[in-house]
C-alpha positions in Angstrom: 19.3 -3.6 -11.2 16.0 -2.6 -12.9 13.6 -0.2 -11.2 9.8 -0.4 -11.5 6.6 1.6 -11.1 3.4 0.2 -9.6 0.3 1.5 -11.4 -2.5 2.4 -8.9 -5.7 4.4 -8.7 -5.9 6.7 -5.7 -9.3 7.3 -4.2 -10.1 9.9 -1.6 -12.6 9.0 1.2 -13.7 10.0 4.7 -14.5 8.3 8.0 -17.1 8.1 9.4 -19.6 8.2 6.5 -20.8 11.8 6.0 -22.6 13.6 3.3 -19.6 15.3 1.7 -17.1 14.5 -1.0 -13.4 14.6 -0.3 -11.1 15.7 -3.1 -7.4 15.5 -3.8 -6.8 19.1 -2.6 -7.1 17.9 1.0 -4.2 15.5 0.5 -2.2 18.3 -1.2 -2.8 20.8 1.5 -1.9 18.3 4.3 1.4 17.2 2.6 2.4 20.8 1.8 1.5 22.1 5.3 3.6 19.5 7.2 6.4 19.6 4.7 6.8 23.3 5.1 6.8 22.8 8.9 9.5 20.1 8.5 7.0 17.8 10.2 5.8 15.5 7.4 7.0 12.4 9.2 5.5 9.3 10.9 7.3 6.7 13.0 7.2 3.0 12.3 6.9 -0.1 14.6 9.0 -3.2 14.3 6.2 -4.8 12.3 6.6 -2.3 9.4 3.4 -0.4 10.4 2.9 3.1 11.7 3.8 3.2 15.4 1.2 3.6 18.1 2.9 4.5 21.3 6.6 4.4 22.0 8.8 5.2 19.0 12.3 4.6 17.6 13.3 8.0 16.1 15.5 6.2 13.5 12.6 4.1 12.2 10.5 6.5 10.2 8.9 7.5 6.9 8.8 11.1 5.8 8.3 13.4 2.8 11.8 14.4 1.6 10.7 16.5 -1.4 7.4 17.7 -3.0 6.3 19.4 -6.2 2.8 20.7 -6.5 2.5 21.1 -10.3 -0.4 22.1 -12.5 -1.3 18.6 -13.5 0.6 16.4 -11.0 1.4 16.0 -7.3 4.9 14.6 -7.0 6.2 13.2 -3.6 9.5 11.7 -2.7 9.0 9.4 0.3 12.0 8.3 2.3 12.1 5.4 4.8 14.8 5.1 7.5 15.0 1.5 8.4 17.2 0.4 11.3 16.4 -3.2 10.5 17.9 -3.0 7.0 21.4 -4.4 6.6 24.2 -2.0 5.9 25.6 -2.2 2.3 29.1 -3.3 1.5 31.4 -2.8 -1.5 33.6 -5.7 -2.7 36.6 -5.6 -5.1 36.7 -9.0 -6.8 40.3 -8.4 -8.0 41.7 -7.8 -4.5 39.1 -9.8 -2.6 38.6 -6.8 -0.3 35.2 -6.2 1.3 34.5 -2.7 2.6 31.4 -2.3 4.8 29.7 1.1 4.8 29.8 2.3 8.4 27.3 5.0 9.6 29.0 8.3 10.4 26.5 9.3 13.1 24.7 7.4 15.8 21.4 8.4 14.3 22.3 7.1 10.8 20.4 4.1 9.5 20.0 2.6 6.0 17.4 4.3 3.9 15.3 3.9 0.7 13.4 6.3 -1.4 10.1 6.0 -3.4 8.7 8.4 -6.0 4.9 8.8 -5.9 3.3 10.7 -8.8 -0.5 11.5 -8.8 -2.4 12.8 -11.8 -4.7 15.7 -10.5 -7.3 15.1 -13.2 -10.0 12.7 -12.0 -10.9 9.6 -14.0 -14.1 10.7 -15.8 -15.9 7.4 -16.6 -16.3 3.8 -15.6 -16.0 2.1 -12.3 -12.9 4.2 -11.4 -14.8 7.5 -11.9 -13.5 10.1 -9.4 -10.2 8.3 -8.7 -6.8 9.5 -9.8 -4.1 7.7 -11.8 -1.0 7.2 -9.7 2.4 5.6 -10.1 4.5 4.6 -7.1 8.1 3.4 -7.3 8.6 -0.2 -6.1 10.9 0.0 -3.1 11.9 -2.7 -0.7 10.9 -1.7 2.9 8.6 1.0 1.7 5.4 -0.8 0.7 2.3 0.6 -0.9 0.4 -0.1 2.3 2.9 1.9 4.3 2.8 4.8 1.9 -1.0 4.8 2.0 -1.1 4.7 5.8 1.4 7.5 6.0 -0.6 9.8 3.8 -3.8 8.9 5.7 -2.0 9.7 9.0 -1.0 13.2 7.7 -4.5 14.0 6.7 -5.8 12.8 10.1 -3.4 15.1 11.8 -4.4 18.0 9.5 -8.1 17.4 10.4 -7.2 17.6 14.1 -5.2 20.8 13.5 -8.0 22.4 11.4 -11.2 20.9 12.9 -13.6 23.5 11.5 -12.8 22.3 7.9 -13.9 18.8 8.6 -17.4 18.9 9.9 -20.3 17.6 7.8 -23.8 16.1 8.1 -23.9 12.5 9.3 -25.5 10.2 6.8 -29.0 9.2 7.8 -30.1 5.6 7.5 -33.7 6.7 7.0 -35.7 10.0 6.8 -36.8 9.8 10.4 -33.3 10.2 11.7 -32.5 13.8 12.9 -29.8 15.7 11.0 -26.6 15.7 12.9 -23.3 17.5 12.3 -20.2 15.4 13.1 -16.4 15.6 12.7 -14.8 13.4 10.2 -11.3 12.7 8.9 -10.2 12.3 5.3 -8.8 9.0 4.1 -7.1 7.6 1.0 -7.1 4.2 -0.7 -4.7 2.8 -3.3 -6.5 0.5 -5.8 -4.2 -1.5 -8.1 -4.4 -1.3 -11.8 -4.9 -4.9 -12.5 -2.5 -6.6 -14.9 -3.6 -9.3 -17.4 -3.2 -12.2 -15.0 -6.1 -11.4 -12.8 -8.2 -10.2 -15.7 -7.6 -13.5 -17.5 -8.5 -15.4 -14.3 -11.7 -13.6 -13.8 -12.7 -13.8 -17.5 -12.8 -17.5 -17.1 -14.3 -17.6 -13.7 -15.4 -15.8 -10.6 -14.3 -15.9 -7.0 -16.3 -18.7 -5.4 -14.6 -19.0 -2.1 -11.5 -18.6 0.0 -9.2 -20.5 2.2 -7.7 -19.0 5.3 -4.5 -20.7 6.5 -2.7 -20.7 9.8 0.8 -22.1 9.3 3.5 -23.0 11.8 6.9 -22.7 9.9 8.7 -25.3 12.0 8.0 -27.8 14.8 10.6 -29.9 16.5 9.5 -33.1 18.4 11.7 -35.4 20.5 15.2 -35.9 19.3 14.4 -39.5 18.2 11.2 -38.5 16.4 10.8 -37.4 12.8 10.9 -33.7 12.3 7.6 -32.1 11.3 8.4 -29.5 8.7 5.1 -27.6 8.8 1.7 -27.8 10.4 -1.3 -26.1 8.7 -4.7 -25.3 10.1 -7.1 -24.1 7.4 -10.6 -23.0 6.9 -12.4 -23.1 3.6 -15.4 -21.0 2.8 -17.8 -21.1 -0.2 -19.4 -17.9 -1.2 -21.8 -16.7 -3.9 -19.6 -16.3 -7.0 -18.4 -12.7 -7.5 -15.8 -10.7 -9.3 -15.8 -8.0 -6.6 -12.8 -8.5 -4.2 -14.3 -6.0 -1.8 -17.3 -8.3 -1.3 -14.9 -11.2 -0.6 -12.9 -9.0 1.8 -16.0 -8.3 3.9 -16.8 -12.0 4.1 -13.2 -12.7 5.2 -13.5 -10.1 7.9 -16.6 -11.7 9.3 -14.9 -15.1 9.5 -11.8 -13.6 11.1 -13.8 -11.7 13.7 -15.8 -14.9 14.6 -12.6 -16.9 15.0 -10.5 -14.1 16.5 -8.5 -16.6 18.6 -7.0 -18.1 15.4 -4.2 -16.0 14.0 -4.6 -16.8 10.3 -1.4 -16.1 8.3 -2.4 -16.7 4.6 -5.2 -16.5 2.1 -6.0 -18.3 -1.1 -8.8 -17.2 -3.3 -10.7 -20.0 -5.0 -11.8 -19.3 -8.5 -14.7 -21.1 -10.2 -14.6 -21.5 -14.0 -17.6 -22.0 -16.3 -17.4 -25.8 -16.0 -17.7 -25.6 -12.2 -14.0 -26.5 -11.6 -12.2 -24.7 -8.8 -8.6 -23.5 -8.9 -6.7 -21.4 -6.3 -4.7 -18.2 -6.8 -1.3 -18.0 -5.3 -1.1 -17.5 -1.5 -1.6 -14.0 -0.2 -0.1 -13.1 3.2 -2.6 -11.8 5.7 -0.6 -8.6 6.3 -1.2 -7.8 2.6 -4.9 -8.2 2.7 -5.5 -4.5 2.8 -4.0 -4.3 -0.6 -6.8 -5.9 -2.7 -4.9 -8.7 -4.5 -1.8 -6.6 -5.0 -0.1 -9.6 -6.6 -1.8 -8.6 -9.8 -0.9 -4.9 -9.7 0.5 -3.8 -13.0 4.2 -2.9 -12.9 6.3 -1.1 -15.6 10.1 -0.9 -15.8 11.5 2.6 -15.5 13.4 3.5 -18.6 16.1 6.1 -19.0 17.6 5.8 -15.6 21.3 6.7 -15.3 23.8 7.1 -12.5 25.0 4.8 -9.8 21.7 3.3 -8.8 21.6 4.5 -5.2 18.7 3.3 -3.0 18.1 6.6 -1.3 18.2 10.3 -2.2 16.8 13.5 -0.8 15.4 15.1 -3.9 12.9 14.1 -6.6 14.7 12.7 -9.7 13.6 14.2 -13.0 14.2 11.1 -15.1 11.8 9.1 -12.8 9.2 12.0 -12.9 9.3 12.3 -16.7 8.8 8.5 -17.1 6.0 8.4 -14.5 4.1 11.2 -16.3 4.5 9.4 -19.6 3.0 6.3 -18.0 0.2 8.2 -16.5 -0.7 9.8 -19.8 -0.6 6.6 -21.8 -4.2 5.3 -21.9 -2.9 1.8 -23.0 -1.5 1.3 -19.5 -5.0 1.8 -18.0 -7.1 -0.3 -20.3 
C-alpha cells in the first residue's frame, strides 16, 4: 500500500496576544525536554482529541524518536489506539486466518507518523516566517491531533518554566497602561494548497457557506416508510473573499449564536465571475480547525522497502531522506 506525505506550513504563535515573537526553538526545546524525561506523551479521549480529565493509559500519542539536526527537526509520533481493530494474517492457499493477539494486557494497536520541519523560515510572501513541513499520512493520527499534541507540550513547558514566557500585553490604544502577563506558545499547521483549491479560487471567491445538521437514520412506525436522512441547514451569504480565516470567523459567530444546534457539516459556496454559485465538497465540522484540509497537497513516498508495518519505534531513514527532498524542492511549494 502506498504511503504519502502531507505538505504543510508550520506557524508559531502565542496566546494571549503579547508583544513578542515566538520561534521554532521553543517547540524544539519543549519536545527535547520531555522526550529526555520520557514524558513526551498526551492521552486521548474517545473522540480522538486530547483528554481532559480521566484517562485511558492505552489511548495516547507520544514522541517515540527525535532528531534535532542542523537544518531539520525530525519527530516520530506514535499513536496507541485501543479502538483500532487488531490485524490478522490470512493464507489463501490453506484458508487459515491467524489473528494477531496482544502479548500484554497493556498492548494496543499502534500507528506511526513522521513529521519533518525545515528550520529555515520562509523568507517572502504571505507565508513569511512560517516553516515548510511534511507529515506522514496516518490513519488514526490526524494532522489536528499532531498539532494539538505539540501545542500541549509547549503549554506544559511554559508552566514548568514560567519566567521564560512573560511579555508585554498588547495595548489597544496608547492610553492603556503597560502590563506584563504570562503567555503560552502555540503552533498552527497551514496546508500547502494543491491545484484543486487554487483553480476553484482563480475562477471565483468564497461567497457564502452552508452549515448542516444531519441525522444519519430515523425509523418511524413499522408500517411507515423509512426516512433515510433528515437535514437541517443554514445558508449564509458573505462578502466574497479568498481568505478562509475570514470565513472561519463568520462561521464561529453563527455557531455561537445558534449553540443549541449541533451542526455536523460545512459546505463552502464559491461565486464565479458570472455570479453563479457552486459548492465545495462537504467538510466535517470536526475538521474545521484544519482550514480546508481537503485541498492539502499530498506526495507519495518513494523508495520505501520492507514489510510495510504500520508502527515502529525509530525514525526511518528512507522516509526522512524523501521528506527532506520534498521540503527542498521549490516546485512543491509554488
